[in-house]
C-alpha positions as CSV (number, residue, x, y, z in Angstrom):
1,M,90.8,127.7,105.3
2,L,90.8,124.1,104.9
3,A,92.5,120.8,104.6
4,L,91.8,118.1,102.2
5,V,92.5,115.7,99.5
6,L,93.0,112.2,98.8
7,T,95.3,109.7,100.3
8,A,97.9,109.8,102.9
9,L,99.6,107.4,105.2
10,P,99.9,107.3,108.9
11,A,103.3,106.1,109.9
12,H,104.1,107.0,113.5
13,A,107.4,108.6,112.3
14,A,105.6,111.5,110.8
15,A,102.2,113.1,110.7
16,Q,99.9,113.4,107.6
17,Q,96.6,114.8,106.5
18,Y,94.7,111.6,106.0
19,V,94.4,108.0,107.0
20,W,93.0,107.4,103.5
21,S,89.9,109.5,102.9
22,V,89.4,110.6,106.5
23,P,91.7,113.2,108.1
24,S,94.3,111.6,110.4
25,L,94.4,112.5,114.1
26,D,98.0,113.6,113.6
27,V,99.0,117.3,113.6
28,M,102.5,118.1,112.7
29,E,104.8,119.9,115.2
30,K,105.9,123.5,114.5
31,G,108.6,123.7,111.9
32,K,108.0,120.1,110.5
33,V,107.3,119.7,106.8
34,L,106.0,116.6,105.1
35,L,106.1,116.0,101.3
36,E,104.0,113.4,99.6
37,M,103.1,112.0,96.2
38,Y,100.0,109.9,95.9
39,T,98.1,108.2,93.1
40,Y,94.8,106.3,92.6
41,L,94.7,103.6,89.9
42,G,91.4,102.3,88.8
43,P,91.7,98.8,87.3
44,A,88.2,98.6,85.7
45,H,87.5,99.8,82.2
46,P,87.8,102.6,81.3
47,R,91.0,102.6,83.5
48,S,91.4,105.8,85.6
49,V,94.4,107.6,87.0
50,Y,94.4,110.2,89.7
51,L,97.6,111.7,91.1
52,G,99.1,114.7,92.8
53,P,101.7,116.1,95.2
54,R,101.0,117.3,98.7
55,M,102.9,119.4,101.3
56,V,102.0,119.6,105.0
57,A,103.6,121.9,107.5
58,G,103.2,122.4,111.3
59,V,102.8,126.1,112.3
60,G,102.4,125.7,116.1
61,G,99.4,126.0,118.4
62,H,98.4,122.4,117.4
63,V,97.7,123.7,113.8
64,E,98.7,122.1,110.6
65,L,98.5,123.6,107.1
66,G,98.4,121.8,103.8
67,L,98.8,122.5,100.1
68,N,97.6,119.9,97.6
69,V,97.4,119.7,93.8
70,S,95.0,117.1,92.6
71,N,95.0,115.9,89.0
72,N,92.4,113.6,87.4
73,V,94.3,112.4,84.4
74,R,91.9,109.7,83.1
75,P,89.2,109.2,82.0
76,T,88.6,113.0,82.2
77,S,91.3,115.7,82.6
78,E,90.8,118.2,85.5
79,S,92.9,119.8,88.2
80,R,92.4,121.7,91.4
81,V,94.4,123.4,94.1
82,E,93.5,122.5,97.7
83,L,94.3,124.5,100.8
84,A,93.9,122.7,104.1
85,I,93.9,123.5,107.8
86,K,93.8,121.0,110.7
87,W,93.5,122.1,114.3
88,K,93.5,120.1,117.6
89,P,91.8,122.4,120.1
90,W,91.6,119.9,123.0
91,T,93.5,116.9,124.2
92,S,92.8,115.0,127.4
93,A,95.4,114.2,130.1
94,G,97.6,111.5,128.7
95,E,96.4,112.2,125.2
96,T,93.8,109.4,125.4
97,W,91.1,111.6,123.9
98,Q,91.4,114.5,121.4
99,L,89.1,116.8,119.5
100,Q,90.0,117.8,116.0
101,L,88.5,120.4,113.6
102,G,89.4,121.0,110.0
103,A,88.5,122.6,106.7
104,H,89.6,122.5,103.0
105,E,89.1,125.0,100.3
106,Y,89.1,123.8,96.7
107,L,90.0,126.0,93.7
108,P,89.5,124.3,90.3
109,V,92.0,125.4,87.8
110,Y,91.3,123.2,84.7
111,H,87.9,122.0,83.5
112,R,86.1,124.0,86.2
113,T,82.6,122.8,87.2
114,Y,82.5,125.3,90.2
115,S,84.4,128.4,91.2
116,L,85.2,127.6,94.9
117,G,84.3,124.7,97.1
118,S,84.8,123.6,100.7
119,Y,84.9,120.6,103.0
120,V,84.6,121.0,106.8
121,Y,84.7,118.4,109.5
122,S,85.0,117.7,113.3
123,Q,85.9,114.4,114.9
124,L,86.7,112.9,118.3
125,G,89.6,110.5,118.5
126,R,90.7,108.0,121.1
127,T,94.0,106.1,121.6
128,L,93.4,102.5,122.6
129,P,95.5,100.2,124.7
130,G,98.1,98.7,122.4
131,G,98.6,101.8,120.4
132,G,95.5,101.6,118.1
133,R,93.6,104.8,117.3
134,V,89.9,105.3,116.4
135,S,88.2,108.5,115.3
136,A,84.6,109.4,114.4
137,G,82.8,112.5,113.4
138,G,80.9,114.4,110.9
139,Y,81.6,116.3,107.7
140,A,80.0,118.7,105.1
141,Y,80.8,119.5,101.5
142,S,79.6,122.6,99.7
143,E,77.5,122.2,96.6
144,D,79.1,120.9,93.4
145,V,82.2,119.5,95.1
146,V,80.9,115.9,95.5
147,A,77.3,116.4,94.5
148,P,75.0,119.1,93.0
149,A,73.8,120.0,96.4
150,V,75.4,120.4,99.9
151,R,76.2,116.9,101.3
152,G,77.0,115.9,104.9
153,G,77.5,112.6,106.8
154,A,79.7,110.6,109.0
155,Q,83.4,109.6,108.8
156,I,85.2,106.9,110.8
157,A,88.9,105.8,110.8
158,Y,91.0,103.2,112.6
159,E,94.7,102.6,112.8
160,Q,96.4,99.6,114.4
161,P,100.2,99.1,114.6
162,L,101.2,95.6,113.5
163,G,104.9,96.0,114.5
164,P,107.6,98.6,114.7
165,R,107.4,99.5,111.0
166,L,103.9,98.3,109.8
167,T,100.5,99.8,110.5
168,L,97.0,98.8,109.4
169,G,94.7,101.7,108.4
170,A,91.1,101.7,107.5
171,D,88.4,104.3,107.1
172,W,84.9,104.9,105.8
173,V,83.0,108.0,104.6
174,S,79.2,107.8,104.4
175,G,77.2,108.9,101.4
176,K,76.2,107.9,97.8
177,H,78.4,110.6,96.2
178,A,81.9,111.2,95.0
179,A,83.4,111.1,98.5
180,G,81.6,108.0,99.7
181,Y,84.2,105.3,100.1
182,S,85.7,102.7,102.4
183,T,89.5,101.9,102.3
184,I,91.8,99.5,104.0
185,G,95.6,99.1,103.6
186,L,99.0,99.2,105.1
187,Y,101.6,101.8,105.9
188,F,105.3,100.9,105.9
189,E,108.0,103.0,107.6
190,A,111.2,102.4,105.5
191,T,113.2,105.0,107.6
192,P,112.3,107.5,110.3
193,K,111.6,110.0,107.6
194,L,110.4,107.9,104.6
195,Y,107.4,105.7,104.4
196,F,105.0,104.1,101.9
197,S,101.4,103.2,101.9
198,A,99.1,101.0,99.7
199,G,95.5,100.3,100.1
200,Y,92.3,99.4,98.2
201,T,89.3,101.7,98.0
202,L,85.7,100.6,97.4
203,G,82.9,103.1,96.6
204,N,79.6,103.0,98.5
205,T,77.8,102.6,95.2
206,A,78.5,101.5,91.6
207,L,81.1,98.9,92.3
208,R,80.2,96.9,89.2
209,E,80.7,100.1,87.1
210,G,84.3,100.3,88.3
211,N,84.0,102.6,91.4
212,H,87.0,101.1,93.1
213,Y,90.8,101.6,92.9
214,L,94.2,101.0,94.3
215,A,95.7,103.9,96.4
216,V,99.5,104.2,96.6
217,A,101.6,107.0,98.2
218,V,105.1,107.8,99.3
219,S,105.8,110.4,102.0
220,W,109.0,112.0,103.2
221,E,109.6,114.2,106.2
222,A,111.7,117.0,104.9
223,N,113.1,118.2,108.3
């Protein structure tokens, strides 16, 4: 099964599914649960709103499962349920390098344009001196999820701590389709269990037509 959906924030106090659009290198420990609410706000006319809740749980064996509900409120109304899995099959000594695999399954429930969709990826990550992290890999979407045909490409992410509570995060997904974006923003750890993120996302195409938005999320580690 799979793991996906839109935003997330990487604070070091808790794991999460995404940096922004690219899956994070974090995998939650067994028994840990993270709850999150995220939204995308498009400032260009016609203004768009996209929001949804997310739950992520560690199940052991370096595996994390996620359940997301995505709602495109404006300019069109549509919803889907997303099931996600993230697996870290290999980590080097000292956790300098790590390999990560993942998948997401999409089930549209309102204004369906396809019956079932998927997103799969693999990426290699490295922890840098000073605590920064970089990851790079490839992805593939099934037909009709982000384009009429199957689409694949590259995804890259970078995280850099700026202090004990603040982290810079940036990522990029290649492609001239609905998933092709670059995002940069900040994550703020309010408490060891509560943190916030805000960033700005730019589409790889159609910027003058309003293909850009503000991404905001709040996350809470439930246990």
